[in-house]
N, C-alpha and C positions, 0 to 999 in steps of 0.2 A: 504494500500500500504506500503510495506517495501522493500527496496532495500539493498542488501548486496554486498559490493564492496571490492575486495582485490587488494591492490597495491603491486606489486613485483618490487623491485629495488635493487640497490647495495648501500652500505653505502656511503653517500656523494651525492647521487642523489636527495634526498629530499622526499622519499616516505612517511615517517612519517608526515612530514610537509604537504604534499598534502592531506592526510587523514584529518588532523586537519582543514586545510583551507576549504576543501569541506564541512565539518560539519558546520563551521561558515557561509558559504554561504547559506546552507540549513536553518539555523536559521534566516537569514535575510528574508527568504521567508515564515516564519511561520512553518517550518517543524521541526521535532525532529531529533536529530542525536547523534551518538557516534563514537569516533575514538580511536584506540589503536594500539600500535606497537607490533611486535614480532621480536626479533633478538638475536643472540648469542653474542659472544664476539664482542664488538664494534670495528670495524676497517673499514677504507675506502675500498670499493670494495667488501666487503662480502655481500652475499644476505640478504636482509631486506624485511620483510613483514609487511604491515600495513593494518588494517581492518577498514571499516567504515560501519555504518548502517544509513539509512535515512528512515523516515516514517512520514506520516501525523497524526499518533497517537503516544502516548507514547510507547517507546521501552522497553519491559519488559525482553527480553532476553539479556544476557551479555556474554562476552567471545568470543574466537576465533571460526571460522567456516571454514570448508574446502570445502563447496559448495557455489558458489556465483552466483549472477545475472550478475556481471560485473567484469572482470579481466583487470587491467591496468598494463602493463608491460613496465618498464622504460628502459630495455636493451634487445634487441632482442636475445642476447646470452642466456638469461634465458629461452627462448622458445626452442632454438636449443639444449641446453644442457639437456632439460627435467625437469629442476627445477620446472617449472609451472605445470607439470603433477601431482604434489602432491595435487593439488586442482582440483575440477570439476566445470565446468560451468553448470548452470541449462539449461534446454531446453529453447530455444529462448534467450539465454544469449548473452553477448557482450564481445568481446576481443578487446582491444586497445593496439597496440604495437608501441613503438618508433623505427622506422626503416626507412631508405631511400628506402627500397625495397618494391615493390608492390606485388611481388610473394612470399608470406610467406609460409614456410613449416609448416603446422599446424598439422602434424601427431602426435606430442607429446602433443597436447592440449587435455585434458580429458574433456568430456562433457556428459551430460545426454540426449542429443539430438542435434538438430540444433542450430547453433549460427552464429552471424555476426562478421566478423573480420575487424577491421579498422586499418589503418596505418597513422602515421604522423612522419615527420623527426624533432622530438623535439631537437635532438642534434644540427642540423644545426641552428635551431631557437635560441638555447642558445648561440651558437658561434656567430651568427650574432649580437645578442644583448649584447655580452660580459658577459654573465651569466656563468662565469667559475671561479671556486675556486680551487686553488692548481692544476691547469691543468685539472680538471674534469668539464665537462659541467653539470650544474645543470638544470635538465629538468622538475622538478616537476610542475612548474606553466604552462609550455607549455602542459604537459600531462593533467593537469586539464582543460585547454581550449579544448583539444582534446576530453576529456571525455564528457563535456557538449555540444560539437559540435556533437558528435555521439549519445548521449543519453540525451534528454532534461530533466535531473533531476532537474536542477535549471538553471536560466538564466545566461548568460555570465556577465551581469552587476553585479549580486550578487557575482560571483566568483571574478571579478576584485575588488570589494569593500572589500571582505574578504582578498584578497592578500595585498591590501594597508594597511588594518588594521593590518595584521600580520607583514609585513615587514617595515612599516613606509612609509612616503611619497616618499622619494628619491628612495630607492630600490624597493618599491612597484610599482611605476609607470612603471619601466622597466619590472618587472615581470608581471604586468598586460598586457603590450604589448605582451609579450611572450604568455600569455594565449589567447589573442585576435587573434594573428597570427595562433596559432595551431587550434583554434576554426574554423577559415576560411579554413585551409589547410587539416584537417583530411579527409580521404577518405575511403569509404567502398571498401575493396579489395576482399572479398570473403564471400559467404554465404555457410555454411556447413550444 
């Protein structure tokens, strides 16, 4: 079993951190993992891509990939603008989008076959829990909760433990709450 996951976000939303925390959660469950980012000039709001691989065996391949099992999109505008069309979802893949809308336009999502699309309002969760930095809601931990709610890669308890380990006790506790809320709130919106 190997799962390849791409996180698409904007600078400041925490996509790179999400990939790293997911790999730490996987290691708590005895899995192997790797995470790495790709971004151009670092600036808040610019598109950012982070990659993660998880497997029950040692991972021998390294480097970026453009076909994934799971695509996690931190900003629905990246779907609408077609930015996510640069990668393809594998047949039976999963798309998870941060959006308050349940009627997503998926015409710009490239796939090799059928996929399931999930939605969660991670922005609302971040605002509710005051996870906002310089006016930007930081949705990474909520999106991790949505990811493991939609696809049982690892348990939510491992994700919460990794979040607290990464952020420390005070910030980690609030971020773990964001993950738990999104885990409970993520909804399947369409099967394509």
